Structure formats: structure tokens, C-alpha cells
N, CA and C of each residue as an Amber inpcrd file, in Angstrom:
protein
   459
 -36.1960000  84.1860000  71.1120000 -34.7900000  83.8340000  71.0250000
 -33.9070000  85.0850000  71.0440000 -34.3420000  86.1710000  70.4000000
 -33.5460000  87.3940000  70.3710000 -33.3320000  87.9200000  71.7870000
 -34.3520000  87.8240000  72.6610000 -34.2000000  88.2970000  74.0380000
 -33.0920000  87.5410000  74.7600000 -33.0370000  86.2170000  74.5700000
 -31.9900000  85.4100000  75.2030000 -30.6190000  85.8150000  74.6670000
 -30.5220000  86.0240000  73.3680000 -29.2550000  86.3970000  72.7550000
 -28.8110000  87.7760000  73.2390000 -29.7070000  88.7440000  73.2330000
 -29.3190000  90.0840000  73.6770000 -28.9700000  90.0930000  75.1600000
 -29.6030000  89.2380000  75.9500000 -29.2560000  89.1490000  77.3740000
 -27.8120000  88.6800000  77.5410000 -27.3890000  87.7080000  76.7370000
 -26.0110000  87.2250000  76.8000000 -25.0600000  88.3020000  76.2890000
 -25.4070000  88.9460000  75.1850000 -24.5440000  90.0000000  74.6430000
 -24.3700000  91.1410000  75.6400000 -25.4080000  91.4290000  76.3950000
 -25.3720000  92.5060000  77.3790000 -24.3240000  92.2490000  78.4680000
 -24.1620000  90.9730000  78.8710000 -23.1990000  90.6450000  79.9380000
 -21.8190000  90.2990000  79.3820000 -21.7270000  90.1390000  78.0810000
 -20.4740000  89.7380000  77.4400000 -19.6150000  90.9560000  77.1200000
 -18.2900000  90.8040000  77.2040000 -17.4270000  91.8850000  76.7300000
 -17.7110000  92.2320000  75.2630000 -18.1780000  91.2620000  74.5130000
 -18.5050000  91.4480000  73.0920000 -19.5240000  92.5660000  72.8930000
 -20.4740000  92.6940000  73.8000000 -21.5670000  93.6550000  73.6310000
 -21.4290000  94.9300000  74.4380000 -20.2490000  95.1720000  75.0070000
 -20.0540000  96.3660000  75.8320000 -20.2520000  97.6420000  75.0200000
 -20.8340000  98.6500000  75.6760000 -21.0520000  99.9780000  75.0850000
 -21.9520000  99.9430000  73.8520000 -22.8680000  98.9780000  73.8450000
 -23.8280000  98.8890000  72.7380000 -25.2270000  99.2150000  73.2620000
 -26.0120000  99.8440000  72.4070000 -27.4060000 100.1220000  72.7510000
 -28.2350000  98.8480000  72.5680000 -29.4180000  98.8570000  73.0940000
 -30.3200000  97.7140000  72.9300000 -30.6130000  97.4650000  71.4530000
 -30.7980000  98.5350000  70.6860000 -31.0380000  98.3930000  69.2410000
 -29.8350000  97.7630000  68.5440000 -28.6310000  98.1570000  68.9290000
 -27.4320000  97.5770000  68.3340000 -27.3020000  96.0980000  68.6910000
 -27.6010000  95.7450000  69.9410000 -27.5460000  94.3320000  70.3420000
 -28.5600000  93.5080000  69.5660000 -29.7510000  94.0390000  69.3950000
 -30.7710000  93.3300000  68.6140000 -30.3370000  93.1640000  67.1640000
 -29.6960000  94.1790000  66.6130000 -29.2020000  94.0970000  65.2450000
 -28.1300000  93.0140000  65.1300000 -27.1720000  93.0130000  66.0460000
 -26.1130000  92.0020000  66.0450000 -26.7210000  90.6030000  66.1670000
 -27.7200000  90.4620000  67.0020000 -28.3510000  89.1530000  67.2230000
 -28.8400000  88.5310000  65.9250000 -29.2380000  89.3620000  64.9760000
 -29.7430000  88.8240000  63.6990000 -28.6400000  88.1810000  62.8600000
 -27.3770000  88.4010000  63.2040000 -26.2550000  87.8320000  62.4710000
 -25.6660000  86.5970000  63.1590000 -26.1640000  86.2720000  64.3330000
 -25.6140000  85.1700000  65.1190000 -26.4160000  83.8960000  64.9350000
 -25.7070000  82.7720000  64.9600000 -26.3400000  81.4540000  64.9550000
 -26.1740000  80.8720000  66.3530000 -27.1140000  80.0570000  66.7410000
 -27.0290000  79.3750000  68.0310000 -26.7540000  77.9000000  67.7780000
 -25.8310000  77.3230000  68.5550000 -25.5230000  75.9040000  68.3900000
 -25.3130000  75.2630000  69.7490000 -25.8190000  74.0390000  69.8760000
 -25.6780000  73.2680000  71.1090000 -24.5720000  72.2330000  70.9460000
 -23.7500000  72.0850000  71.9740000 -22.6870000  71.0850000  72.0020000
 -22.9050000  70.1790000  73.2050000 -22.7220000  68.8870000  72.9860000
 -22.8280000  67.8990000  74.0550000 -21.5750000  67.9160000  74.9200000
 -21.6740000  67.3510000  76.0960000 -20.5130000  67.1980000  76.9630000
 -19.4000000  66.4800000  76.2040000 -18.1710000  66.9730000  76.3120000
 -16.9560000  66.4370000  75.6770000 -16.9160000  66.5990000  74.1530000
 -17.8390000  67.3390000  73.5760000 -17.8270000  67.5570000  72.1240000
 -16.8210000  68.6540000  71.7730000 -16.0140000  68.3870000  70.7400000
 -15.0450000  69.3710000  70.2660000 -15.7780000  70.4980000  69.5490000
 -15.3860000  71.7150000  69.8410000 -15.9470000  72.8900000  69.1810000
 -15.0530000  73.2740000  68.0100000 -13.7530000  73.3480000  68.2610000
 -12.7670000  73.4950000  67.1970000 -11.4460000  72.9320000  67.6790000
 -10.5650000  72.6480000  66.7200000  -9.2810000  72.0170000  67.0240000
  -8.1160000  72.9390000  66.6690000  -7.0730000  72.8480000  67.4720000
  -5.8400000  73.5800000  67.2250000  -5.3360000  73.2570000  65.8160000
  -4.8570000  74.2530000  65.1330000  -4.2750000  74.1610000  63.7880000
  -5.2830000  73.9460000  62.6660000  -6.5770000  74.0340000  62.9440000
  -7.5370000  73.9690000  61.8490000  -7.9240000  75.3920000  61.4420000
  -8.4150000  75.5210000  60.2170000  -8.8880000  76.8210000  59.7580000
 -10.1190000  77.2130000  60.5620000 -10.2440000  78.4930000  60.8100000
 -11.4110000  78.9630000  61.5410000 -11.7500000  80.3840000  61.1650000
 -13.0160000  80.6370000  60.9420000 -13.4360000  82.0030000  60.6420000
 -14.6450000  82.4060000  61.4770000 -14.8010000  81.7450000  62.6290000
 -15.9430000  82.0350000  63.4960000 -15.4770000  82.4240000  64.8860000
 -16.2340000  83.3140000  65.4800000 -16.0640000  83.7130000  66.8570000
 -17.2610000  83.1710000  67.6310000 -17.0390000  82.7370000  68.8540000
 -18.0830000  82.1120000  69.6650000 -18.3000000  82.9110000  70.9430000
 -19.5520000  82.9540000  71.3810000 -19.9180000  83.5670000  72.6560000
 -20.6890000  82.5060000  73.4370000 -20.2890000  82.2600000  74.6720000
 -20.9260000  81.2290000  75.4780000 -22.2550000  81.7520000  76.0260000
 -23.3450000  81.0370000  75.7060000 -24.6500000  81.3290000  76.3030000
 -24.7200000  80.6420000  77.6580000 -24.4450000  79.3360000  77.6410000
 -24.4720000  78.5550000  78.8840000 -23.5070000  77.3890000  78.7310000
 -23.0850000  76.8670000  79.8660000 -22.1620000  75.7470000  79.8500000
 -20.7460000  76.1970000  80.1450000 -19.8160000  75.2690000  79.9630000
 -18.4060000  75.5070000  80.2490000 -17.5860000  74.9510000  79.0900000
 -16.6210000  75.7440000  78.6350000 -15.7380000  75.3430000  77.5400000
 -14.3010000  75.4090000  78.0380000 -13.5410000  74.3600000  77.7660000
 -12.1290000  74.3290000  78.1180000 -11.3050000  74.5790000  76.8660000
 -10.3340000  75.4780000  77.0050000  -9.4120000  75.8000000  75.9220000
  -8.0930000  75.1000000  76.2450000  -7.5650000  74.3490000  75.2790000
  -6.3200000  73.6100000  75.4840000  -5.3550000  73.8560000  74.3220000
  -4.0660000  73.6470000  74.6180000  -3.0430000  73.6290000  73.5740000
  -2.2820000  72.3220000  73.7140000  -1.7040000  71.8710000  72.6080000
  -0.8900000  70.6600000  72.6750000   0.3800000  70.9480000  73.4500000
   0.7770000  70.0000000  74.2630000   2.0180000  70.1230000  75.0210000
   3.2010000  70.0740000  74.0700000   4.2140000  70.8780000  74.3240000
   5.4000000  70.8150000  73.4610000   6.2130000  69.5370000  73.6720000
   5.8810000  68.7720000  74.6900000   6.6120000  67.5210000  74.9230000
   6.2200000  66.4830000  73.8740000   6.9010000  65.3830000  73.8550000
   6.6710000  64.3710000  72.8220000   5.3180000  63.6740000  72.9480000
   4.7340000  63.6470000  74.1390000   3.4480000  62.9490000  74.2680000
   2.2770000  63.7820000  73.7480000   2.5080000  65.0790000  73.5250000
   1.5050000  65.9760000  72.9200000   0.1730000  65.9840000  73.6590000
   0.1900000  65.6730000  74.9470000  -1.0440000  65.7080000  75.7480000
  -1.5350000  67.1580000  75.8590000  -2.8420000  67.3890000  75.6690000
  -3.3570000  68.7570000  75.7460000  -3.1560000  69.3600000  77.1440000
  -2.8030000  70.6520000  77.1520000  -2.6480000  71.3980000  78.3950000
  -3.7700000  72.4300000  78.4650000  -4.4940000  72.4290000  79.5760000
  -5.5820000  73.3850000  79.7670000  -4.9840000  74.7690000  80.0080000
  -5.4390000  75.7440000  79.2160000  -4.9420000  77.0990000  79.3960000
  -6.0310000  78.0750000  79.8400000  -7.2990000  77.6850000  79.6620000
  -8.3720000  78.5980000  80.0350000  -9.6970000  77.8500000  80.1030000
 -10.5850000  78.3610000  80.9360000 -11.9590000  77.8940000  80.9980000
 -12.8560000  79.0930000  80.7460000 -13.8120000  78.9530000  79.8450000
 -14.7310000  80.0560000  79.5520000 -16.1560000  79.6490000  79.8820000
 -16.9220000  80.6550000  80.2870000 -18.3010000  80.4410000  80.7500000
 -19.2270000  81.4760000  80.1250000 -20.4470000  81.5130000  80.5870000
 -21.4810000  82.3920000  80.0430000 -20.9810000  83.8240000  79.8460000
 -21.1610000  84.3220000  78.6310000 -20.7660000  85.6790000  78.2800000
 -19.3690000  85.7830000  77.7080000 -18.5110000  84.7940000  77.9750000
 -17.1370000  84.8350000  77.4750000 -17.0990000  84.5680000  75.9760000
 -16.0260000  85.0510000  75.3310000 -15.8500000  84.7850000  73.9080000
 -14.6470000  83.8690000  73.7000000 -14.6620000  83.1600000  72.5990000
 -13.5580000  82.2950000  72.2160000 -13.4800000  82.2440000  70.6970000
 -12.3180000  81.8290000  70.1990000 -12.1110000  81.7610000  68.7560000
 -11.7780000  83.0990000  68.1280000 -11.4970000  84.0920000  68.9780000
 -11.2940000  85.4470000  68.4690000  -9.9950000  85.6110000  67.6820000
  -8.9580000  84.8260000  67.9960000  -7.6880000  84.9740000  67.2750000
  -7.8910000  84.7260000  65.7820000  -8.4060000  83.5610000  65.4330000
  -8.5990000  83.2050000  64.0210000  -9.6490000  84.0860000  63.3550000
 -10.6460000  84.4890000  64.1320000 -11.6780000  85.3770000  63.5960000
 -11.0510000  86.6860000  63.1360000 -10.1150000  87.2030000  63.9200000
  -9.4950000  88.4870000  63.6100000  -8.4350000  88.3600000  62.5260000
  -7.5210000  87.3720000  62.6650000  -6.3670000  87.3560000  61.7530000
  -6.4590000  86.3450000  60.6140000  -7.4510000  85.4550000  60.6390000
  -7.6100000  84.4960000  59.5510000  -6.6100000  83.3540000  59.5520000
  -5.7730000  83.2600000  60.5760000  -4.8000000  82.1790000  60.6650000
  -5.4320000  80.9290000  61.2750000  -4.6530000  79.8500000  61.3180000
  -5.1230000  78.6060000  61.9230000  -5.4140000  78.8200000  63.4060000
  -6.2690000  77.9770000  63.9370000  -6.6070000  78.0490000  65.3600000
  -5.3580000  77.8190000  66.2020000  -5.1710000  78.6300000  67.2320000
  -3.9910000  78.5200000  68.0970000  -4.2330000  77.5790000  69.2770000
  -5.4610000  77.1210000  69.4400000  -5.8210000  76.2380000  70.5530000
  -7.0540000  75.4360000  70.1460000  -7.3910000  74.4650000  70.9810000
  -8.6160000  73.6750000  70.7960000  -9.6330000  74.0890000  71.8410000
 -10.8970000  73.8670000  71.5350000 -11.9800000  74.1670000  72.4750000
 -12.9140000  72.9690000  72.5490000 -13.2890000  72.6100000  73.7850000
 -14.1660000  71.4610000  73.9970000 -15.2000000  71.8030000  75.0580000
 -16.4350000  71.3980000  74.8160000 -17.5040000  71.5880000  75.7960000
 -17.2830000  70.6240000  76.9580000 -17.2040000  71.1480000  78.1570000
 -17.0100000  70.3080000  79.3470000 -18.3240000  69.7810000  79.8930000
 -19.4120000  70.3840000  79.4640000 -20.7650000  69.9740000  79.8230000
 -21.6670000  70.4290000  78.6850000 -22.9200000  70.1130000  78.7740000
 -23.8600000  70.5870000  77.7700000 -23.7180000  72.1050000  77.6480000
 -23.4650000  72.5820000  76.4290000 -23.0930000  73.9810000  76.2320000
 -23.8190000  74.5650000  75.0330000 -24.2960000  75.7940000  75.1860000
 -24.9010000  76.5300000  74.0770000 -23.9930000  77.7010000  73.7300000
 -23.7460000  77.8560000  72.4360000 -22.8870000  78.9330000  71.9640000
 -23.5940000  79.7590000  70.9070000 -23.2370000  81.0360000  70.8520000
 -23.5900000  81.8860000  69.7240000 -22.3890000  81.9070000  68.8010000
 -22.6370000  81.9190000  67.5030000 -21.5520000  81.8850000  66.5290000
 -21.7090000  83.0530000  65.5660000 -20.6130000  83.8000000  65.4150000
 -20.5570000  84.8490000  64.4110000 -19.5090000  84.4420000  63.3840000
 -19.9600000  84.1330000  62.1740000 -19.0570000  83.7550000  61.0910000
 -18.5180000  85.0170000  60.4180000 -17.2900000  84.9460000  59.9290000
 -16.6640000  86.1080000  59.2930000 -17.5060000  86.6530000  58.1330000
 -18.0750000  85.8190000  57.2370000 -18.9000000  86.3920000  56.1570000
 -20.1010000  87.1920000  56.6840000 -20.6950000  86.7320000  57.7720000
 -21.8040000  87.4840000  58.3750000 -21.2990000  88.8000000  58.9590000
 -20.1160000  88.7440000  59.5890000 -19.5400000  89.9700000  60.1500000
 -19.2090000  90.9630000  59.0410000 -18.7100000  90.4700000  57.9140000
 -18.3990000  91.3610000  56.7930000 -19.6640000  92.0370000  56.2740000
 -20.7580000  91.2890000  56.2220000 -22.0440000  91.8690000  55.8220000
 -22.4730000  92.9380000  56.8180000 -22.3700000  92.6270000  58.1130000
 -22.6890000  93.5860000  59.1650000 -21.8210000  94.8360000  59.0270000
 -20.5360000  94.6400000  58.7250000 -19.5880000  95.7550000  58.6010000
 -19.9750000  96.7220000  57.4880000 -20.4870000  96.1750000  56.4010000
 -20.9110000  97.0140000  55.2790000 -22.1810000  97.7720000  55.6410000
 -23.1120000  97.0750000  56.2930000 -24.3970000  97.6880000  56.6260000
 -24.3040000  98.6760000  57.7820000 -23.4860000  98.3420000  58.7910000
 -23.3980000  99.1630000  60.0050000 -21.9400000  99.2650000  60.4760000
 -21.1170000 100.0440000  59.8010000 -19.6990000 100.1090000  60.1620000
 -19.4490000 100.5850000  61.5940000 -20.3460000 101.4170000  62.1380000
 -20.1600000 101.8890000  63.5100000 -20.2860000 100.7360000  64.5090000
 -21.1860000  99.7980000  64.2530000 -21.3360000  98.6270000  65.1200000
 -20.1320000  97.7060000  64.9570000 -19.6800000  97.5150000  63.7230000
 -18.5030000  96.6670000  63.4780000 -17.2820000  97.2190000  64.2080000
 -17.1300000  98.5290000  64.2060000 -16.0080000  99.1550000  64.9030000
 -16.0890000  98.8820000  66.4070000 -17.2850000  98.9840000  66.9720000
 -17.4550000  98.6800000  68.4010000 -17.1300000  97.2190000  68.6940000
 -17.5560000  96.3220000  67.8120000 -17.2610000  94.8970000  68.0040000
 -15.7500000  94.6780000  68.0170000 -15.0490000  95.2540000  67.0410000
 -13.5960000  95.0710000  66.9890000 -12.9130000  95.7000000  68.2000000
 -13.4050000  96.8280000  68.6460000 -12.8550000  97.4510000  69.8580000
 -13.0300000  96.5090000  71.0430000 -14.1920000  95.9210000  71.1660000
 -14.4580000  95.0170000  72.2860000 -13.6060000  93.7510000  72.2010000
 -13.4160000  93.2230000  70.9970000 -12.5330000  92.0660000  70.8240000
 -11.1050000  92.4510000  71.1990000 -10.6660000  93.6410000  70.7740000
  -9.3130000  94.1080000  71.1000000  -9.1230000  94.2060000  72.6090000
 -10.1200000  94.6780000  73.3240000 -10.0340000  94.7740000  74.7860000
  -9.8610000  93.3880000  75.3970000 -10.6000000  92.4060000  74.9000000
 -10.4630000  91.0230000  75.3950000  -9.0600000  90.5040000  75.1110000
  -8.5640000  90.7270000  73.8980000  -7.2260000  90.2570000  73.5370000
  -6.1500000  90.9070000  74.4100000  -6.2650000  92.1860000  74.6370000
  -5.2910000  92.8810000  75.4790000  -5.3260000  92.3180000  76.8970000
  -6.5050000  92.0770000  77.4220000  -6.6080000  91.5210000  78.7800000
  -5.9670000  90.1410000  78.8490000  -6.1530000  89.3520000  77.8090000
  -5.5480000  88.0140000  77.8010000  -4.0280000  88.0930000  77.7370000
  -3.5000000  89.0200000  76.9580000  -2.0440000  89.2080000  76.9040000
  -1.5320000  89.6810000  78.2640000  -2.2460000  90.5920000  78.9090000
  -1.8420000  91.0480000  80.2460000  -1.8220000  89.8810000  81.2390000
  -2.8550000  89.0450000  81.1810000  -2.9180000  87.8860000  82.0830000
  -1.7270000  86.9610000  81.8610000  -1.3880000  86.7160000  80.6030000
  -0.2460000  85.8430000  80.2800000   1.0570000  86.4800000  80.7610000
   1.1730000  87.7800000  80.5900000   2.3750000  88.4880000  81.0440000
   2.5430000  88.3300000  82.5490000   1.4730000  88.4790000  83.2850000
   1.5200000  88.3090000  84.7450000   1.8940000  86.8760000  85.1050000
   1.3200000  85.8950000  84.3960000   1.6560000  84.4970000  84.6650000
   3.1450000  84.2430000  84.4240000   3.6770000  84.7610000  83.3220000
   5.1050000  84.5780000  83.0310000   5.9650000  85.2690000  84.0800000
   5.5610000  86.4600000  84.4700000   6.3130000  87.1870000  85.4850000
   6.3690000  86.3820000  86.7790000   5.2370000  85.8120000  87.1580000
   5.1810000  85.0070000  88.3860000   6.0270000  83.7480000  88.2700000
   6.0580000  83.1450000  87.0950000   6.8900000  81.9540000  86.8950000
   8.3840000  82.2630000  86.9920000   8.7530000  83.4480000  86.5520000
  10.1580000  83.8280000  86.5190000  10.6830000  84.3730000  87.8440000
   9.7830000  84.6240000  88.7740000  10.2180000  85.1640000  90.0760000
  10.7520000  84.0920000  90.9700000
């Protein structure tokens, strides 16, 4: 199982600039969970302290529409190697979006208490993880900025 996990971490932004030993160490803190097609992973506005990495499958990220019908609007699709749930994992606030498995999906889960334990034991690895999460967040903000710019043109 560790080989499968480290293989996913290797292709994920989460595991960038990590040695094989560091990936194996991180793998010991991750849980694996399977989600059925159309199963909710987390819901907008709920508490969340976990970050997810897609092993296989497809996950759709949605937000509630600001209109009165509150129909979910798809804002992103994530696949193998991608991370999700990083906002609440980092800041401890409520989830800003919902996530649902679009097909049979396997995820790795890093819970905040496990990350805190990792941080105490290996602060250099924790720093790399946060750097990698920050890079993902910055890229997402850049993507949104470009989308807004295109809408306003």
C-alpha cells in the first residue's frame, strides 16, 4: 500500500521536492478511503480539518449559487494527484465549497491532528508540505484572476 501512496504523492503537487524517504514517512500519516459514485466527500459550510489527495477517480468541486434556487455551480474538477480541502485544512474555517465523487474514487486523507504530529516529529517535511499547499493555492488564485479578467473584457 505504501508504494501506491508514494506513487501518487510523487505525481501530486503535495509531494513536490520530497525525497523517497520523506514520501514514505508522509505515507504513514495518511488514511485511504473509497467513495462511491455521487457520494459526498464534504459539504460547503461544514467544519473540516482534512486535506485530500486523489488516488483515482474524479471529484467535482461545487459552490452554492448566489441565486435564490441555490443550485450548485461546478467550479473545478480534480483527478489523480490533485489535492482538495486545502482551504479549511490551512485556516480552520468552514468549507468554502462541496466535493462529490463523480465516479468510484479513492482518496488519501491527511487529518490536521496527524499533520500536527508530523510537524513536531519532522518540521522540515511539514514546511515542505505547507510550501507545496501554498503553491497550489497561489495557482488557484491566479486561475481565478485570469477567469475574472476574461469575464470583464
